[in-house]
C-alpha positions as CSV (number, residue, x, y, z in Angstrom):
1,M,-9.9,107.5,53.1
2,T,-7.3,106.9,55.8
3,A,-4.1,108.8,56.3
4,A,-0.8,107.0,56.1
5,N,2.3,107.8,57.9
6,T,5.1,108.4,55.4
7,S,8.6,109.6,55.7
8,C,11.0,110.9,53.1
9,R,14.7,110.7,53.3
10,P,17.1,112.3,50.8
11,Q,19.1,109.8,48.7
12,R,22.6,110.4,47.6
13,A,24.0,109.3,44.3
14,P,27.1,107.1,44.5
15,Q,30.3,109.2,44.5
16,A,33.8,108.5,43.5
17,P,36.4,108.9,46.2
18,P,37.6,112.4,47.0
19,P,40.7,113.8,45.3
20,S,44.0,113.1,46.9
21,A,45.0,115.7,49.5
22,H,48.0,116.6,47.3
23,Q,46.0,117.0,44.1
24,S,45.0,120.4,43.0
25,T,41.6,120.6,41.3
26,S,42.2,124.1,40.1
27,P,42.7,124.3,36.3
28,T,46.0,126.1,36.4
29,T,48.2,126.8,39.4
30,G,47.9,130.5,40.4
31,Q,44.8,131.1,38.3
32,N,41.2,131.3,39.5
33,A,38.4,129.1,38.3
34,D,34.8,130.4,38.5
35,S,31.3,128.8,38.5
36,P,32.4,125.1,38.9
37,Q,29.7,122.6,38.0
38,V,29.9,118.9,38.6
39,A,28.0,115.9,37.2
40,T,28.5,112.2,38.0
41,G,27.3,109.5,35.6
42,P,25.7,106.2,36.5
43,D,29.1,104.4,36.3
44,G,30.7,106.9,38.8
45,T,32.6,108.9,36.2
46,T,32.7,112.6,37.3
47,T,32.9,115.6,35.0
48,I,33.7,119.1,36.3
49,T,33.5,122.3,34.2
50,W,34.3,125.9,35.0
51,Y,35.4,129.1,33.4
52,R,38.6,131.1,33.9
53,Y,40.5,134.1,32.6
54,D,43.4,133.0,30.4
55,G,45.1,136.4,30.2
56,S,42.9,137.8,27.4
57,K,39.5,136.1,27.5
58,N,37.3,134.0,29.8
59,I,37.4,130.4,28.6
60,V,35.3,127.3,29.5
61,Q,37.3,124.2,30.5
62,A,36.5,120.7,31.7
63,A,38.1,117.6,33.2
64,T,36.9,114.1,34.0
65,R,37.7,111.5,36.7
66,A,36.9,107.9,36.2
67,A,35.0,106.0,38.8
68,N,37.3,105.1,41.8
69,A,40.1,107.2,40.3
70,T,42.0,109.7,42.5
71,T,42.9,112.2,39.8
72,F,41.2,114.3,37.2
73,S,42.2,114.3,33.5
74,T,44.2,117.3,32.2
75,P,41.7,120.1,31.6
76,I,40.6,120.8,28.0
77,N,39.4,124.0,26.5
78,L,35.8,123.8,25.3
79,S,35.0,127.4,24.2
80,D,36.3,128.7,20.9
81,T,39.7,130.4,20.9
82,G,39.2,134.1,21.2
83,E,35.6,133.8,22.5
84,N,34.7,135.1,25.9
85,A,32.6,132.5,27.6
86,S,31.0,131.9,31.0
87,S,28.3,130.2,33.0
88,P,29.1,126.5,32.1
89,Q,26.5,123.9,33.0
90,V,27.1,120.1,32.9
91,A,24.7,117.1,33.0
92,T,25.1,113.4,32.5
93,G,22.3,111.3,31.3
94,P,21.3,107.7,32.4
95,D,23.2,106.3,29.4
96,G,26.4,108.1,30.6
97,T,26.4,110.8,27.9
98,T,27.7,114.0,29.3
99,T,26.7,117.4,27.9
100,I,28.3,120.8,28.7
101,T,26.8,124.1,27.7
102,W,28.0,127.6,28.2
103,Y,27.1,131.2,27.4
104,P,29.3,133.0,24.8
105,L,29.8,136.7,25.7
């Protein structure tokens, strides 16, 4: 058996352009977002999820950005109204299906 010389270089997934310098990616001005998670699909669509305190409960929210777009969609609430939620996770499969999970408290 002979040894072969191999090298391994990390590969990067294609990425959409960064948000505009004037665009806020925070969910609501003046409020904190915690535990942001990001997934990018094979077509370049990016989904971001996080949780934040809405004044009474922690809620999980998400927004998307189409490939080559410069802005994210308006955030949507994912967790049930009145439910405390945290620890969102997001994944996008090879077919472009995005799944977001979170932990209800």
